[in-house]
N, C-alpha and C positions, 0 to 999 in steps of 0.2 A: 362265574370266574373262568377264565381261559387257562388251560394247562400248557399253552405254548405250541401245541401241535397245529399245524396248518393243514386242515383237511377241507377239501371242497365238496360240495354236495354233488352227487352224480347228476348228470344231465342226460336227457334223452337224445339219442342220436337222430340227426335229421337225414333220413335215408334218401330224401329227394335232392340233397345238395350234391353237386358233381365233385368228384375227386380229381383235382388237376395235377397232372404229373408232367413236368417239362419234357420236351422231346429229347430222347436219348438218356433219360434218367430212369432208374428203377429196373425192375425185372421185366423182360419182354414176354408177352404172350406169344403163342404160335402165330396168331394173326398179325401181330406187330412184325414178326420176322418175315412172314410172307409179303407184307406190304413193302418192307425194306428190299427184299429180293426183287419185287416187281419194279422198284425204282432202278435197280441195277440192270434189269432186263429192258428198261426204256419204256415201260407201259405207264408209269406214273412219274411225276417230277421228282427229282432227287437234288438235295442241297449239296453243292460242290464248293470246295475251297478255291483259293486263287490258283492252285496248281491242278485243278480238275479232279481232285480226289473226293470221295464221299466223306462228308463232314462227320457222319455218324461212325463210319469205320475208323476214321482218324481218332475220334474221341474215345472209341472203345479199344484202341491200341493196335489195330491191324496195320497201321503205318506209323513210322516215327514222325513226329510233327515237322521235323526239318528234312525229311527225305525228299 
């Protein structure tokens, strides 16, 4: 007989499954920051909006969206 509690059985974590984080979401590592700076330096491609601003910087609040 069930007492109404919904408990699930623990599952083993699959350490081989990749953790997918959308670009610009979550906490950046130091390497993520360096890759972003390399984009500003022109050594790697950088996603720009229609006004030529860095999409990641706009998303993170360094520019106002309508500036």
